[in-house]
N, C-alpha and C positions, 0 to 999 in steps of 0.2 A: 504494500499499500504506499504510494508516494506521499511524502509529507506535504503540508500546506506550503512550506518554504520551497520544496522541489517543484511543486506546481507553479508557484509564483514566479520562480526563476525561469521556468520554461515559457510562461505566457509573456513575460516582459521582453523576451527576445524576438517576439513577433510584433513588428511595428504596426500600430493601429491609431495613429494620431488622426484627429478629426481634421477636416479641411473646411474651413469657414465658408467659402464661396462655392462649394461643389454643386449645391443645388439638388442633391440626391442623397439617398441613404441606401447603402453605406457611402460615406464620403470619401474613402479611400480603400484601395484593394486589400490592404492589410486587415481591415475589419472583417472582410469576408474570409480571409485566411484564418484568422483567430476563430471566427464563428464555426467554420468547418472543423477545425481542430477540436473545438469543444463538443460538437455534435458527434464526432467519431468517439471521443472520450465517454460521452454520456451513453452511447450505444454500447461500448465495451463494458460499462458498469452495469448494463442490463436494464436501463431505463426503457419505458415503452413510448410510442408516439413521438420519437425524436424527429424534429423538423428544424432544418436550417433554411429559411426562406430567402427570396431574392433581395431582401433588405438587410440580411445578416442577422435577423432576429433568430434566436435559438430557443426552441421550447421542447419540453420533454415531460414525461409523466413518471412518477414513482408511485405505482399503485399502493394504496393503503392496505394495511393488514389488520385494522380494527374497525368494526362496523361503528358508524356514527361519530367517529373521531373527526374533528374539524380539519378542513383542507388548508394548507399552507402554501404559500408561494415564496420562492427565493428569486430575487431580481438584482441585477447589476447591469452596468453598461460596459461595453468593451472598447469604446473609443477613449483615447487620452487627450489631454489638453493640446491647445494650438500653439502655446507660447514658445515652447522649446521642443526641438525634435526628440523622437524616441526611436530613430532608425538605428542608432549605433549604441545601444544601452550597454554600458559595461558595469554590471553591478559588483559590489564588493561587500563581503560580509565583515562586520565589526563584532568579533566574538567577545563575550564577556565584557561589555561596554564599561569603561571605568568612570564615566561621568565628566570627562573633559572634552576639549575641543576635538573635532574630527576634521582633518584636512581632506577635502575632497579632490582638489586640484591645486597644488602648490604653485605651478607656473601662473595660474590665473587668480590665485589668492582666494579661492573658494573654501570657505570654512564653515562648518556647522558648529555653532558655539551655543552652550547652555546659558550664557548671558543674553544672547538673542532669542533663543528658544528654550526657556527653562523647563518646559515639559519633557525635554530629553532626559532630565534627571530622573524621571519616573522609570526609565528603562535601564538603570545601572545594573549591570550584572546579565543583561540580556544580549541576544544576538540582534544586531541591526543590520538591515540591508540599505546600502546607500550607493550612489552613482559616483562617477569621476567628476562630477560638477559641470559636465558639458551637455548633459542630456537629461530629460525627465526620466524618472524611475518607471512610472506608469503604475504606481500603487493604486491610483484612483482611475480605474476601479478593478485592476487585475488582482490586487490583494483580495478584494471581495469575491471575485470569481473563484479564486484559489480556495478560499474558505467555503464557498457554496459546494464546489466539487468535492472537497474533503468531507463535508457534512453528509453529503449524499452517500459517499462511499461508506461512512460510518453507519448511516441509517440502514443501508442495505445489508451490512454485515451483522446488524442486530436484529 
């Protein structure tokens, strides 16, 4: 069973940046690529009614196993922000984060600092995923997609 982190690292390597003036959905080919990848993964997990439509919308059904239980839906988007490219994402793991500054790109002076982002301190001792400071990571919302896929796999196993 791939971890959430493994899935996330796989998904962020598929460029799916939105294109502001495309006038269509999906707005870039990478969104279709990611949608197809997710569709295949859902099929391999054994979900029913897996559909990847012409707009790169992915739907699937995990049949219930308890009569009368409420229906739930998991939703996420697969496009990433426009502002910075996600074509050449180079993720880096910061294991056992010590609470200090993280230099993303020394040449460009790109640093993540707890003095600017104090919420970083909440993750002391954790593994952080960062970029090299030149691209988006794509965590919005590929982290959500990775969580959904992992949750489905856990639900199926139980």
